[in-house]
C-alpha positions as a Markdown table, in Angstrom:
| # | Residue | x | y | z |
|---|---|---|---|---|
| 1 | Unk | -55.7 | 64.3 | 77.0 |
| 2 | Unk | -54.3 | 62.5 | 73.9 |
| 3 | Unk | -54.9 | 58.8 | 73.4 |
| 4 | Unk | -52.4 | 56.4 | 72.0 |
| 5 | Unk | -53.7 | 53.8 | 69.5 |
| 6 | Unk | -52.2 | 50.3 | 69.4 |
| 7 | Unk | -52.5 | 48.2 | 66.3 |
| 8 | Unk | -53.6 | 44.7 | 66.9 |
| 9 | Unk | -51.0 | 42.1 | 66.1 |
| 10 | Unk | -52.0 | 39.3 | 63.7 |
| 11 | Unk | -52.2 | 35.7 | 65.1 |
| 12 | Unk | -48.8 | 34.1 | 65.7 |
| 13 | Unk | -49.0 | 31.2 | 63.3 |
| 14 | Unk | -51.1 | 32.8 | 60.5 |
| 15 | Unk | -49.7 | 31.8 | 57.1 |
| 16 | Unk | -50.2 | 35.2 | 55.7 |
| 17 | Unk | -48.8 | 38.6 | 56.9 |
| 18 | Unk | -45.2 | 37.9 | 56.0 |
| 19 | Unk | -45.2 | 34.2 | 56.7 |
| 20 | Unk | -46.6 | 32.8 | 53.5 |
| 21 | Unk | -45.4 | 30.7 | 50.7 |
| 22 | Unk | -43.7 | 33.6 | 49.0 |
| 23 | Unk | -41.4 | 34.2 | 52.1 |
| 24 | Unk | -40.6 | 30.6 | 52.5 |
| 25 | Unk | -39.7 | 30.4 | 48.8 |
| 26 | Unk | -37.4 | 33.4 | 49.1 |
| 27 | Unk | -35.7 | 31.7 | 52.1 |
| 28 | Unk | -35.4 | 28.5 | 50.1 |
| 29 | Unk | -33.8 | 30.4 | 47.2 |
| 30 | Unk | -31.3 | 32.0 | 49.5 |
| 31 | Unk | -30.5 | 28.6 | 51.0 |
| 32 | Unk | -29.9 | 27.2 | 47.5 |
| 33 | Unk | -27.7 | 29.9 | 46.1 |
| 34 | Unk | -25.6 | 30.5 | 49.2 |
| 35 | Unk | -25.1 | 26.7 | 49.4 |
| 36 | Unk | -23.8 | 26.7 | 45.8 |
| 37 | Unk | -21.3 | 29.5 | 46.6 |
| 38 | Unk | -20.3 | 27.7 | 49.9 |
| 39 | Unk | -19.7 | 24.4 | 48.1 |
| 40 | Unk | -17.3 | 26.1 | 45.7 |
| 41 | Unk | -15.4 | 27.5 | 48.6 |
| 42 | Unk | -15.5 | 24.2 | 50.5 |
| 43 | Unk | -14.2 | 22.4 | 47.4 |
| 44 | Unk | -11.2 | 24.8 | 47.3 |
| 45 | Unk | -10.6 | 24.2 | 51.0 |
| 46 | Unk | -11.0 | 27.8 | 52.0 |
| 47 | Unk | -11.3 | 29.1 | 55.6 |
| 48 | Unk | -15.0 | 29.8 | 55.2 |
| 49 | Unk | -16.9 | 26.9 | 53.4 |
| 50 | Unk | -20.4 | 25.5 | 53.0 |
| 51 | Unk | -21.8 | 26.1 | 56.5 |
| 52 | Unk | -20.5 | 29.6 | 56.8 |
| 53 | Unk | -21.8 | 30.8 | 53.5 |
| 54 | Unk | -25.1 | 29.1 | 53.8 |
| 55 | Unk | -25.8 | 30.6 | 57.2 |
| 56 | Unk | -24.8 | 34.0 | 56.0 |
| 57 | Unk | -27.1 | 33.8 | 53.0 |
| 58 | Unk | -30.1 | 32.5 | 54.9 |
| 59 | Unk | -29.6 | 34.8 | 57.8 |
| 60 | Unk | -29.4 | 37.8 | 55.5 |
| 61 | Unk | -32.6 | 36.8 | 53.8 |
| 62 | Unk | -34.3 | 36.4 | 57.1 |
| 63 | Unk | -33.2 | 39.8 | 58.3 |
| 64 | Unk | -34.7 | 41.3 | 55.1 |
| 65 | Unk | -38.0 | 39.4 | 55.7 |
| 66 | Unk | -38.2 | 40.7 | 59.2 |
| 67 | Unk | -37.4 | 44.2 | 58.0 |
| 68 | Unk | -40.1 | 44.2 | 55.4 |
| 69 | Unk | -42.9 | 42.2 | 57.2 |
| 70 | Unk | -42.0 | 42.1 | 60.9 |
| 71 | Unk | -43.2 | 45.5 | 61.9 |
| 72 | Unk | -46.8 | 45.5 | 60.6 |
| 73 | Unk | -48.1 | 45.8 | 64.1 |
| 74 | Unk | -46.7 | 49.3 | 64.6 |
| 75 | Unk | -47.4 | 50.7 | 61.1 |
| 76 | Unk | -49.8 | 53.5 | 61.2 |
| 77 | Unk | -49.4 | 54.3 | 64.9 |
| 78 | Unk | -49.2 | 57.9 | 65.9 |
| 79 | Unk | -45.7 | 59.2 | 66.1 |
| 80 | Unk | -44.2 | 56.0 | 64.6 |
| 81 | Unk | -41.7 | 56.3 | 61.8 |
| 82 | Unk | -40.8 | 53.1 | 60.0 |
| 83 | Unk | -37.7 | 52.8 | 57.8 |
| 84 | Unk | -37.2 | 49.2 | 56.6 |
| 85 | Unk | -33.9 | 50.1 | 55.0 |
| 86 | Unk | -32.3 | 50.5 | 58.5 |
| 87 | Unk | -32.1 | 46.7 | 58.9 |
| 88 | Unk | -30.5 | 46.3 | 55.5 |
| 89 | Unk | -27.9 | 48.8 | 56.4 |
| 90 | Unk | -27.1 | 47.0 | 59.6 |
| 91 | Unk | -26.7 | 43.7 | 57.8 |
| 92 | Unk | -24.0 | 45.3 | 55.5 |
| 93 | Unk | -22.2 | 46.7 | 58.5 |
| 94 | Unk | -22.4 | 43.5 | 60.5 |
| 95 | Unk | -21.1 | 41.2 | 57.8 |
| 96 | Unk | -17.8 | 43.2 | 57.9 |
| 97 | Unk | -16.9 | 41.5 | 61.2 |
| 98 | Unk | -17.0 | 38.1 | 59.6 |
| 99 | Unk | -15.2 | 39.2 | 56.5 |
| 100 | Unk | -12.5 | 40.9 | 58.6 |
| 101 | Unk | -11.9 | 37.7 | 60.5 |
| 102 | Unk | -11.1 | 35.8 | 57.3 |
| 103 | Unk | -8.3 | 38.2 | 56.2 |
| 104 | Unk | -4.8 | 37.6 | 57.6 |
| 105 | Unk | -1.3 | 38.6 | 56.7 |
| 106 | Unk | 1.6 | 36.2 | 56.5 |
| 107 | Unk | 4.9 | 38.0 | 56.0 |
| 108 | Unk | 4.4 | 39.9 | 52.8 |
| 109 | Unk | 1.3 | 37.9 | 51.6 |
| 110 | Unk | -2.3 | 38.8 | 52.3 |
| 111 | Unk | -4.7 | 35.8 | 52.4 |
| 112 | Unk | -8.4 | 35.6 | 52.6 |
| 113 | Unk | -9.4 | 38.6 | 50.6 |
| 114 | Unk | -11.4 | 36.7 | 48.0 |
| 115 | Unk | -13.1 | 34.5 | 50.6 |
| 116 | Unk | -14.1 | 37.7 | 52.6 |
| 117 | Unk | -15.4 | 39.3 | 49.4 |
| 118 | Unk | -17.4 | 36.1 | 48.7 |
| 119 | Unk | -19.0 | 36.2 | 52.2 |
| 120 | Unk | -20.0 | 39.8 | 51.4 |
| 121 | Unk | -21.5 | 38.8 | 48.1 |
| 122 | Unk | -23.3 | 35.9 | 49.7 |
| 123 | Unk | -24.8 | 38.3 | 52.2 |
| 124 | Unk | -26.0 | 40.5 | 49.2 |
| 125 | Unk | -27.5 | 37.4 | 47.5 |
| 126 | Unk | -29.5 | 36.5 | 50.7 |
| 127 | Unk | -30.7 | 40.1 | 51.0 |
| 128 | Unk | -31.8 | 40.1 | 47.4 |
| 129 | Unk | -33.8 | 36.9 | 47.9 |
| 130 | Unk | -35.3 | 38.2 | 51.2 |
| 131 | Unk | -36.1 | 41.5 | 49.6 |
| 132 | Unk | -38.1 | 40.0 | 46.8 |
| 133 | Unk | -35.4 | 40.3 | 44.1 |
| 134 | Unk | -34.5 | 36.6 | 43.5 |
| 135 | Unk | -33.5 | 37.2 | 39.8 |
| 136 | Unk | -30.8 | 39.6 | 41.0 |
| 137 | Unk | -29.7 | 37.0 | 43.5 |
| 138 | Unk | -29.4 | 34.3 | 40.8 |
| 139 | Unk | -27.5 | 36.7 | 38.6 |
| 140 | Unk | -25.1 | 37.6 | 41.4 |
| 141 | Unk | -24.5 | 33.9 | 42.1 |
| 142 | Unk | -23.6 | 33.3 | 38.4 |
| 143 | Unk | -21.3 | 36.3 | 38.5 |
| 144 | Unk | -19.5 | 34.7 | 41.5 |
| 145 | Unk | -18.7 | 31.5 | 39.5 |
| 146 | Unk | -17.7 | 33.6 | 36.5 |
| 147 | Unk | -15.3 | 35.6 | 38.6 |
| 148 | Unk | -13.7 | 32.9 | 40.8 |
| 149 | Unk | -13.6 | 30.2 | 38.1 |
| 150 | Unk | -13.3 | 32.1 | 34.8 |
| 151 | Unk | -11.2 | 35.2 | 35.6 |
| 152 | Unk | -8.1 | 33.3 | 36.8 |
| 153 | Unk | -8.0 | 31.4 | 33.5 |
| 154 | Unk | -8.3 | 34.7 | 31.5 |
| 155 | Unk | -5.7 | 36.4 | 33.6 |
| 156 | Unk | -3.2 | 33.6 | 33.1 |
| 157 | Unk | -3.8 | 33.6 | 29.4 |
| 158 | Unk | -3.4 | 37.4 | 29.1 |
| 159 | Unk | -0.3 | 37.4 | 31.2 |
| 160 | Unk | 1.2 | 34.3 | 29.7 |
| 161 | Unk | 2.2 | 33.1 | 33.2 |
| 162 | Unk | 1.6 | 29.8 | 34.9 |
| 163 | Unk | -0.6 | 29.5 | 38.0 |
| 164 | Unk | 0.9 | 30.0 | 41.4 |
| 165 | Unk | 1.7 | 26.7 | 43.0 |
| 166 | Unk | 1.5 | 26.2 | 46.8 |
| 167 | Unk | 4.0 | 23.5 | 47.7 |
| 168 | Unk | 4.4 | 21.4 | 50.8 |
| 169 | Unk | 8.0 | 20.0 | 50.9 |
| 170 | Unk | 8.7 | 17.4 | 53.5 |
| 171 | Unk | 12.3 | 16.6 | 54.3 |
| 172 | Unk | 14.1 | 14.1 | 56.6 |
| 173 | Unk | 17.7 | 15.1 | 57.1 |
| 174 | Unk | 20.7 | 14.9 | 59.4 |
| 175 | Unk | 21.1 | 17.9 | 61.6 |
| 176 | Unk | 24.3 | 19.8 | 62.6 |
| 177 | Unk | 25.5 | 20.1 | 59.0 |
| 178 | Unk | 23.8 | 23.4 | 58.1 |
| 179 | Unk | 21.5 | 21.6 | 55.6 |
| 180 | Unk | 18.4 | 23.5 | 56.5 |
| 181 | Unk | 19.9 | 26.8 | 55.7 |
| 182 | Unk | 21.3 | 25.5 | 52.4 |
| 183 | Unk | 17.9 | 24.0 | 51.5 |
| 184 | Unk | 16.2 | 27.4 | 52.2 |
| 185 | Unk | 18.7 | 29.1 | 50.0 |
| 186 | Unk | 18.2 | 26.6 | 47.2 |
| 187 | Unk | 14.4 | 27.1 | 47.4 |
| 188 | Unk | 14.7 | 30.9 | 47.0 |
| 189 | Unk | 17.2 | 30.7 | 44.2 |
| 190 | Unk | 15.0 | 28.2 | 42.4 |
| 191 | Unk | 12.2 | 30.7 | 42.2 |
| 192 | Unk | 10.1 | 29.8 | 45.3 |
| 193 | Unk | 9.1 | 32.0 | 48.2 |
| 194 | Unk | 9.3 | 30.3 | 51.7 |
| 195 | Unk | 6.0 | 31.0 | 53.6 |
| 196 | Unk | 6.5 | 28.6 | 56.5 |
| 197 | Unk | 9.0 | 26.3 | 58.2 |
| 198 | Unk | 7.8 | 23.6 | 60.7 |
| 199 | Unk | 10.1 | 21.2 | 62.4 |
| 200 | Unk | 7.9 | 18.2 | 63.2 |
| 201 | Unk | 10.3 | 15.9 | 65.0 |
| 202 | Unk | 13.9 | 15.3 | 66.1 |
| 203 | Unk | 15.4 | 12.0 | 67.1 |
| 204 | Unk | 18.7 | 10.9 | 68.7 |
| 205 | Unk | 20.7 | 8.4 | 66.8 |
| 206 | Unk | 23.6 | 6.6 | 68.4 |
| 207 | Unk | 24.1 | 9.5 | 70.8 |
| 208 | Unk | 25.8 | 11.7 | 68.2 |
| 209 | Unk | 23.9 | 12.2 | 65.0 |
| 210 | Unk | 20.4 | 13.7 | 65.1 |
| 211 | Unk | 17.8 | 13.4 | 62.5 |
| 212 | Unk | 14.9 | 15.8 | 61.9 |
| 213 | Unk | 11.7 | 16.0 | 59.9 |
| 214 | Unk | 10.8 | 19.5 | 58.6 |
| 215 | Unk | 7.9 | 20.8 | 56.5 |
| 216 | Unk | 8.6 | 23.8 | 54.2 |
| 217 | Unk | 5.6 | 25.7 | 52.7 |
| 218 | Unk | 6.6 | 27.2 | 49.4 |
| 219 | Unk | 5.0 | 29.3 | 46.7 |
| 220 | Unk | 6.1 | 29.7 | 43.1 |
| 221 | Unk | 5.3 | 29.7 | 39.4 |
| 222 | Unk | 7.9 | 27.1 | 38.5 |
| 223 | Unk | 8.0 | 23.4 | 38.6 |
| 224 | Unk | 9.1 | 21.9 | 41.9 |
| 225 | Unk | 10.4 | 18.6 | 40.4 |
| 226 | Unk | 13.9 | 19.9 | 39.6 |
| 227 | Unk | 14.2 | 21.1 | 43.2 |
| 228 | Unk | 13.2 | 17.7 | 44.5 |
| 229 | Unk | 15.6 | 15.9 | 42.2 |
| 230 | Unk | 18.5 | 18.1 | 43.4 |
| 231 | Unk | 17.7 | 17.6 | 47.0 |
| 232 | Unk | 17.6 | 13.8 | 46.7 |
| 233 | Unk | 21.2 | 13.9 | 45.6 |
| 234 | Unk | 22.4 | 15.8 | 48.6 |
| 235 | Unk | 24.4 | 14.1 | 51.3 |
| 236 | Unk | 22.5 | 14.2 | 54.6 |
| 237 | Unk | 19.0 | 14.3 | 53.0 |
| 238 | Unk | 17.3 | 11.1 | 54.0 |
| 239 | Unk | 13.9 | 11.6 | 52.4 |
| 240 | Unk | 12.0 | 14.1 | 50.3 |
| 241 | Unk | 8.2 | 14.4 | 49.9 |
| 242 | Unk | 6.2 | 16.8 | 47.7 |
| 243 | Unk | 2.6 | 17.9 | 47.6 |
| 244 | Unk | 1.5 | 20.7 | 45.3 |
| 245 | Unk | -1.7 | 22.3 | 44.2 |
| 246 | Unk | -2.6 | 25.4 | 42.1 |
| 247 | Unk | -3.6 | 28.6 | 43.9 |
| 248 | Unk | -5.6 | 30.3 | 41.3 |
| 249 | Unk | -7.9 | 32.1 | 43.7 |
| 250 | Unk | -7.8 | 33.0 | 47.3 |
């Protein structure tokens, strides 16, 4: 009758056997580099920021440590086949669910592709650190900053085009005059694309005239100041507010 041999597991809190200084250093490097990537995304106010990228990087590194060092108790057992690359493959598959949740479509514009790709890259950085390849992780982190910070500048210079501006235009106006339709028409003819219209409030005035506050989300490569100047001269427009920022990356 065949006998089955069981390998003895090492003590739980032994510093060696995959729980030594090297492994904690690799997790620390993953924490540092994924935090740097997350800070850049947080500074640009993207949907996935510091916490998400940090957790993805450290989690990926930990999965790699478990894949490499966590199955020592079963190595050498009769009939046991160990393939550490399986865990790495599952990390790559699983990160797609997070990346997919960051991508959304608004009308004819796709948002979140760059952030989803950054999550994917952060996962790879964490895997490189956990897999004992920290120099590759550092190199990939530097590549991230080169791509998201340097490439848009190069693209604009090569194309000779200004950066896309995302504009939040706030209007207070008198309703029942067809003003909103005329404002939207003016925005499109001025070179802007309307991505959102939000009516914030409506108030009754003297039982006849109504006033409304609306927020228009616009995108364009032209200055918004001529648009604002023209709207302030329109009869029925009570107030105009403008907030802009460049959208060089997603």
